[in-house]
C-alpha positions in Angstrom: 126.5 179.7 74.8 129.9 181.0 73.8 131.1 179.0 71.1 129.5 177.4 68.1 130.3 173.8 67.5 130.0 171.4 64.6 126.8 170.1 66.3 125.2 173.4 65.9 125.9 173.4 62.2 124.5 169.8 61.8 121.4 170.8 63.7 120.9 173.8 61.5 121.3 171.6 58.3 118.7 169.3 59.7 116.3 171.9 60.4 116.5 173.4 57.1 116.4 170.1 55.3 113.8 168.2 57.3 112.0 171.1 59.4 111.8 171.3 63.2 112.3 168.2 65.2 109.0 167.0 66.5 109.8 165.8 70.0 106.4 165.6 71.0 105.0 163.6 68.0 104.5 160.1 69.2 104.4 157.3 66.5 103.7 153.7 67.4 106.5 151.0 67.5 104.9 149.5 64.3 105.0 152.7 62.3 108.6 153.4 63.5 109.8 149.9 62.3 108.1 150.6 58.9 109.9 154.0 58.6 113.2 152.2 59.5 112.9 149.6 56.8 111.7 152.2 54.4 114.8 154.3 54.9 117.1 151.2 55.2 115.7 150.3 51.8 116.8 153.6 50.1 120.2 153.5 51.9 121.1 149.8 50.7 119.8 150.2 47.2 121.7 153.4 46.8 124.9 151.9 48.3 124.9 148.9 45.9 123.9 150.5 42.7 126.7 152.3 40.9 125.2 155.3 39.7 123.4 156.4 42.8 124.6 159.2 45.1 125.3 157.3 48.5 123.6 158.8 51.4 125.3 161.0 53.8 122.9 160.8 56.6 119.7 158.9 57.2 117.3 159.7 60.1 114.0 158.3 61.3 113.6 161.2 63.9 110.0 163.0 63.0 110.6 166.5 61.6 108.4 169.2 60.0 104.7 168.7 59.2 104.6 165.3 57.8 108.2 163.8 57.6 108.7 160.6 59.7 112.1 160.2 58.4 114.5 161.6 55.7 117.7 160.7 53.9 120.4 163.4 53.1 122.6 163.0 49.9 125.4 165.0 48.3 124.8 164.8 44.6 127.8 165.3 42.4 127.8 168.3 40.1 126.4 166.7 36.9 124.7 168.2 34.0 124.1 165.1 31.7 122.5 161.8 32.4 122.4 158.6 30.4 119.8 155.8 30.7 121.6 153.6 33.2 122.1 156.5 35.6 118.3 157.5 35.4 117.3 153.9 36.1 119.7 153.5 38.9 118.1 156.6 40.5 114.6 155.4 40.1 115.6 152.2 41.7 116.9 154.0 44.8 113.7 156.0 45.0 111.6 152.8 44.9 114.0 151.2 47.6 111.7 152.1 50.5 108.4 150.8 49.0 110.5 147.7 47.9 111.7 147.2 51.4 108.3 147.4 53.0 107.0 145.0 50.4 109.8 142.5 51.1 109.8 142.6 54.8 106.2 143.3 55.8 104.2 141.7 52.6 102.4 144.8 52.2 103.1 148.6 51.3 102.3 151.9 53.1 101.4 155.6 52.0 105.1 156.5 52.8 106.3 156.3 49.3 104.2 159.2 48.1 107.0 161.5 47.2 109.1 158.7 46.0 106.4 157.6 43.4 105.9 161.3 42.4 109.6 161.4 41.5 110.0 158.3 39.6 106.6 158.9 37.6 108.1 162.2 36.4 111.5 160.7 35.7 110.0 157.9 33.8 107.7 160.2 31.7 110.8 162.4 31.0 112.7 159.4 29.7 109.9 158.5 27.4 108.6 161.9 26.2 111.4 164.6 26.7 114.7 162.9 26.1 114.0 160.3 23.4 115.5 157.5 25.4 112.7 155.0 24.8 113.3 152.5 21.8 109.7 152.2 21.0 109.0 155.9 20.6 112.4 156.6 19.2 114.3 159.9 19.0 111.3 162.3 19.6 110.6 164.9 22.3 107.4 166.3 23.0 109.1 168.8 25.5 107.6 172.2 25.8 110.3 174.8 26.3 107.7 177.3 27.5 106.9 175.0 30.4 103.1 175.7 30.4 102.2 172.5 32.1 103.4 170.5 35.0 105.2 167.9 33.0 106.7 170.4 30.6 105.5 168.8 27.4 102.5 169.2 24.9 100.7 166.6 23.2 101.1 166.7 19.5 100.4 163.2 19.1 97.7 160.6 18.5 95.6 158.7 21.0 97.6 155.4 20.1 100.8 157.3 20.7 99.5 158.5 24.3 98.5 154.8 25.1 102.1 153.8 24.0 103.7 156.3 26.3 101.5 155.3 29.3 102.6 151.6 28.6 106.2 152.4 28.3 106.1 154.5 31.5 104.5 151.7 33.4 107.0 149.2 31.9 110.0 151.4 32.9 108.8 151.7 36.6 107.7 148.1 36.8 111.2 146.8 35.6 113.0 149.2 38.0 110.7 147.9 40.9 111.5 144.2 40.0 115.2 145.0 39.8 115.1 146.9 43.2 113.3 144.1 44.8 115.8 141.6 43.4 118.7 143.7 44.8 117.2 144.1 48.3 116.2 140.4 48.4 119.8 139.5 47.6 121.0 142.0 50.3 118.4 141.2 52.9 121.1 140.7 55.5 122.2 144.2 55.2 118.9 145.6 55.0 118.0 144.0 58.4 121.3 145.2 59.9 120.8 148.9 58.9 117.1 148.9 59.9 117.8 147.5 63.3 120.7 150.0 63.7 118.3 152.8 62.7 115.6 151.6 65.3 118.3 151.7 68.0 120.2 155.0 67.2 117.6 156.9 65.0 120.3 158.5 62.9 123.1 156.9 60.9 126.0 158.7 59.0 127.9 157.4 55.9 130.6 156.1 58.2 128.1 154.0 59.9 127.1 152.3 56.7 130.7 151.4 55.8 131.1 149.8 59.4 128.0 147.9 59.1 127.8 146.7 55.5 131.4 147.5 54.0 132.6 150.0 51.6 130.7 150.5 48.3 131.9 147.9 45.7 132.8 150.4 43.1 136.0 151.9 44.4 137.2 155.4 44.8 135.8 157.9 47.1 132.1 158.7 47.5 130.9 162.2 46.8 130.7 163.0 50.5 134.3 161.7 51.2 135.6 163.7 48.2 133.9 167.0 49.3 135.4 166.5 52.9 138.8 165.7 51.5 138.7 168.8 49.3 139.0 166.6 46.1 135.6 167.0 44.9 134.6 167.5 41.1 134.3 171.3 41.2 138.0 171.6 42.2 139.0 168.9 39.5 137.1 170.8 36.6 138.7 173.9 37.9 142.2 172.3 37.4 141.2 171.1 34.0 140.1 174.4 32.9 143.2 176.0 33.9 145.5 173.6 32.3 143.7 173.4 29.1 141.6 176.6 28.2 140.1 174.9 25.2 138.9 171.8 27.1 135.2 171.3 27.1 134.1 170.7 30.8 130.5 170.2 32.0 130.1 173.8 33.2 130.2 174.8 29.5 127.2 172.8 28.7 123.6 173.8 29.0 122.2 172.7 32.3 119.9 169.7 32.4 116.6 170.3 34.4 115.3 166.8 34.8 112.1 166.2 36.7 112.3 164.0 39.6 116.0 164.0 39.9 117.1 163.8 43.6 117.9 166.8 45.6 120.1 166.9 48.7 117.4 165.4 50.7 114.4 163.1 50.5 111.8 162.9 53.2 109.1 160.1 53.9 
């Protein structure tokens, strides 16, 4: 091969994100349908929630050791999150399981990584960032990071029980909200799932063609990136025009457990 094409770069990105394509992995039509609706659930939830990063690409081509499908996102450069943004991200993560529940009336093990993410996010909201009204402005964060969730337990059994109850409440409310959204957008869910079953890979342009533009106006992160008007360029311009301006890059970086990366696999 004499020339490198865009497809070569796309294939390389897919390989890094999802692993090697498993052309010899045969999954049953029933499982493939579950994966398609699962990924469509993520896509539709993120598309119609304002604070989510809309997907760049979604695939139901088996890759890597266990991934039967994956979604690729382009998160914006952000260092601080408010409660509404975190809840929207949790809803998007729950979109796959909620779609399975709505369409098939039962759930599968495909939501394992999603549940791990939203559980860590919910515990972070309650125990790290003081965003829960019942516990108030307290944080049990352990800056030394000596355990998995990054917080110690300098509190009573009653407080421990309250933490668990509040985490379950946050997750349950997010799940109910996600199911309501997908029930309302059932037609769009069906359209995306059927297109995935036919083509196996969909891009952001395909979503716009099938369900319309996002209802929040402006460019998506991916469109801004491709047009060269992404946030990093804007921040640079602000800094040059006003050296005293306080921009996000001057603030301490927020390491939030469970926040999405550029890809999520099923």
